[in-house]
C-alpha positions as CSV (number, residue, x, y, z in Angstrom):
1,M,-11.7,55.0,17.5
2,T,-9.2,53.4,15.0
3,Q,-9.4,49.8,14.0
4,P,-7.2,47.0,15.7
5,R,-4.1,45.7,13.0
6,R,-5.6,42.4,11.9
7,T,-2.1,40.3,11.5
8,A,-2.5,37.7,8.5
9,R,-3.3,34.3,9.5
10,P,-0.3,31.3,8.8
11,E,-2.2,29.5,5.8
12,S,-3.8,26.6,7.7
13,R,-3.4,23.3,6.0
14,S,-6.1,21.1,4.3
15,T,-7.4,18.5,6.2
16,D,-7.2,15.9,3.7
17,S,-3.5,16.6,3.5
18,L,-2.9,16.4,7.4
19,R,-4.6,13.1,7.0
20,A,-1.9,12.0,4.3
21,D,0.9,13.0,7.1
22,A,-0.3,11.1,9.5
23,G,-1.0,7.9,7.2
24,Q,2.7,8.6,6.6
25,H,4.1,8.7,9.6
26,A,2.2,5.9,11.2
27,V,3.5,3.8,8.5
28,D,7.3,5.4,8.5
29,S,6.3,3.8,12.4
30,A,5.6,0.8,11.7
31,L,8.2,0.2,10.1
32,A,10.9,1.5,12.0
33,G,10.1,-1.3,14.7
34,M,10.0,-3.9,12.5
35,D,13.4,-5.9,12.0
36,R,16.2,-3.8,9.6
37,A,15.9,-6.7,6.8
38,V,12.2,-6.8,6.4
39,A,12.1,-2.9,7.2
40,V,13.6,-2.3,4.2
41,R,12.2,-4.3,2.3
42,L,8.5,-3.5,2.8
43,G,9.9,0.4,2.6
44,E,10.8,-0.9,-1.2
45,V,7.0,-2.4,-1.7
46,R,5.7,1.1,-0.1
47,D,8.2,2.8,-2.6
48,L,6.4,-0.1,-5.5
49,V,3.2,0.7,-4.5
50,L,3.2,4.5,-4.8
51,A,5.2,4.5,-7.9
52,T,2.9,1.6,-9.5
53,A,-0.2,3.9,-8.6
54,A,1.4,6.8,-9.8
55,A,1.9,5.2,-13.3
56,T,-1.3,3.7,-13.9
57,P,-4.2,5.7,-14.7
58,G,-7.4,6.1,-13.3
59,V,-5.4,5.0,-9.9
60,G,-5.3,8.5,-8.0
61,P,-3.5,9.4,-5.0
62,I,-2.8,7.0,-2.2
63,E,-3.9,7.1,1.4
64,Q,-1.2,5.5,4.0
65,A,-2.5,4.3,6.7
66,L,-2.6,1.6,9.6
67,K,-5.2,-1.5,9.1
68,W,-5.0,-4.5,11.8
69,G,-2.0,-2.4,12.4
70,Q,-0.2,-3.1,9.1
71,P,0.7,-0.7,6.9
72,S,-2.0,-0.5,3.9
73,F,-2.4,1.7,0.8
74,L,-6.2,2.6,0.3
75,T,-7.5,4.3,-3.3
76,T,-10.1,5.9,-1.0
77,E,-10.4,9.7,-3.5
78,T,-11.1,6.9,-6.5
79,G,-12.3,4.3,-4.6
80,S,-10.5,2.0,-8.5
81,G,-8.7,-0.5,-6.3
82,S,-8.7,-3.1,-3.3
83,T,-6.9,-2.4,-0.5
84,I,-3.0,-3.7,-0.3
85,R,-1.4,-4.3,3.2
86,M,1.9,-5.5,4.5
87,D,3.8,-6.9,7.3
88,A,6.2,-8.8,8.8
89,A,5.8,-12.3,8.6
90,K,5.5,-13.3,12.1
91,S,5.8,-17.4,11.7
92,R,8.3,-16.4,9.3
93,P,12.0,-14.6,10.7
94,G,13.1,-13.0,7.7
95,G,10.1,-13.0,6.1
96,Y,7.4,-10.4,4.7
97,A,4.0,-10.6,2.9
98,V,1.1,-8.3,0.8
99,Y,-1.8,-8.8,1.9
100,F,-5.2,-8.8,-0.1
101,H,-8.3,-8.6,0.4
102,C,-9.7,-11.9,0.6
103,Q,-13.3,-12.1,-1.1
104,T,-11.2,-11.3,-4.2
105,N,-9.9,-13.0,-6.5
106,L,-6.5,-11.2,-6.7
107,V,-4.5,-13.6,-5.1
108,E,-5.9,-16.6,-7.5
109,T,-4.5,-14.7,-10.1
110,F,-1.4,-13.6,-9.0
111,R,-0.8,-17.9,-8.5
112,G,-1.8,-18.4,-12.4
113,L,0.6,-15.6,-13.1
114,Y,3.7,-15.9,-10.8
115,P,3.4,-19.7,-9.3
116,D,7.3,-20.2,-9.1
117,V,8.1,-16.4,-7.6
118,F,5.8,-15.8,-4.9
119,H,4.5,-18.3,-1.9
120,F,0.8,-17.7,-1.6
121,E,-1.1,-17.8,1.7
122,G,-4.6,-19.1,0.5
123,N,-6.9,-16.2,-1.0
124,R,-5.2,-13.2,0.9
125,A,-1.2,-13.1,1.0
126,L,1.8,-13.3,-1.2
127,H,4.7,-14.1,1.2
128,L,8.4,-13.1,0.2
129,N,11.9,-13.5,2.6
130,A,13.6,-10.5,3.0
131,A,17.6,-12.3,1.7
132,D,16.2,-12.5,-1.5
133,P,16.0,-9.7,-3.7
134,L,12.7,-8.0,-4.7
135,P,11.0,-9.4,-7.3
136,A,9.8,-6.1,-8.6
137,E,8.4,-6.1,-12.3
138,E,6.1,-9.2,-10.9
139,L,5.2,-7.6,-7.9
140,R,4.6,-4.1,-9.9
141,H,2.1,-6.4,-12.2
142,C,0.1,-7.8,-9.3
143,L,-0.2,-4.5,-7.5
144,A,-1.6,-2.7,-10.4
145,L,-3.8,-5.2,-10.8
146,A,-4.6,-4.4,-7.1
147,L,-5.3,-0.9,-7.3
148,T,-7.4,-0.9,-10.7
149,Y,-9.9,-4.2,-9.1
150,H,-12.6,-2.1,-8.5
151,Q,-12.6,-0.2,-11.8
152,R,-12.0,-3.4,-14.1
153,K,-14.6,-4.8,-12.7
154,A,-16.7,-2.1,-13.1
155,G,-15.8,-2.5,-16.6
156,K,-16.9,-5.8,-16.9
157,R,-20.6,-4.9,-16.0
């Protein structure tokens, strides 16, 4: 009796890889549904989050997802940072915001560092205008502080 021929199974992708693709696709879809100028700026913010994470020791890979319908960035693997979200500012045409967890001191810190660069919403967001150039260096610093928030907090214990 001859054995049936076995064909090689295609390599399956890891669950993490599939989840990463789904998160990236969800963020892409959310940006595609926004005002073009705002979507372009938010795409720049996304690129800045990913580049900052890659350049910041201890952060690790970033998980992209939608949280409350907003493009979000999480340090799921390392837990080094606080979630960063972004969205069009509904109350300000042409405006957009970068959101941080309101129970952290992140926005308070940013307000002290860059009082004339960003508009602030309480203790939860930085507001910007799509017609203005992205303040990349200042925002990169803020993002790095958010991406290492838990890492720094743990180091103080």
